[in-house]
C-alpha positions in Angstrom: 97.3 108.6 83.0 95.5 107.5 80.0 92.1 108.3 78.6 89.3 106.0 77.5 86.2 107.1 75.6 83.1 105.1 76.8 79.7 105.0 75.3 77.2 104.4 78.1 73.5 103.8 78.0 71.8 107.0 79.2 70.2 105.1 82.1 73.6 103.9 83.3 75.1 107.4 83.0 72.1 108.9 84.9 72.5 106.4 87.7 76.2 107.0 87.9 75.7 110.7 88.0 73.1 110.3 90.8 75.5 108.2 92.9 78.4 110.6 92.3 76.3 113.5 93.4 75.2 111.6 96.5 78.9 110.9 97.3 79.9 114.5 96.5 82.4 113.7 93.8 82.6 114.3 90.0 81.3 111.6 87.7 84.9 111.0 86.5 86.1 110.4 90.1 83.1 108.2 90.9 83.7 105.9 87.9 87.4 105.6 88.7 86.6 104.8 92.3 84.0 102.2 91.4 86.3 100.5 88.9 89.1 100.5 91.5 86.9 98.8 94.1 85.7 96.2 91.5 89.3 95.3 90.5 90.5 95.2 94.1 87.6 93.0 95.2 88.2 90.5 92.4 91.9 90.4 93.2 91.1 89.7 96.9 88.6 87.0 95.9 91.3 85.3 93.8 93.8 85.6 96.7 91.2 84.0 99.0 90.7 81.1 96.7 94.4 80.4 96.5 94.8 80.7 100.3 91.9 78.3 100.9 93.3 75.8 98.4 96.7 76.1 100.1 95.4 75.7 103.6 93.5 72.5 102.6 96.8 70.9 101.5 98.3 71.0 105.0 97.3 70.1 108.5 96.1 73.1 110.4 99.2 73.6 112.5 101.5 73.5 109.4 99.2 76.0 107.6 99.2 78.4 110.6 103.0 78.2 110.8 103.3 78.8 107.1 100.9 81.8 107.3 102.9 83.3 110.2 106.1 82.9 108.3 104.6 84.4 105.2 103.2 87.4 107.1 106.4 88.0 109.0 108.4 88.2 105.8 106.1 90.8 104.1 107.5 94.3 103.5 105.6 97.1 105.2 
C-alpha cells in the first residue's frame, strides 16, 4: 500500500463524508471504492471501444466465431 496526501475543497470532503456515512463505511474506504469504480469503468469503456472496432472489421459470423474462440481460451 502507498499513501497519498490530498487537498480537497471542503465542500467535496463534506459530500464524500455524507456518502460514506450513508454507505456505512469510513471516508478512506469510500474514496478507495469510488476511485476503483472509476478506473474499472474507464477500462471497460476502452475495452468496449476496441471490441466494437474489431467486430466492425469482420462479417458477423466471423466476429462471433472469433469471440467464442477468445472466450474459450480465457483463464478462469
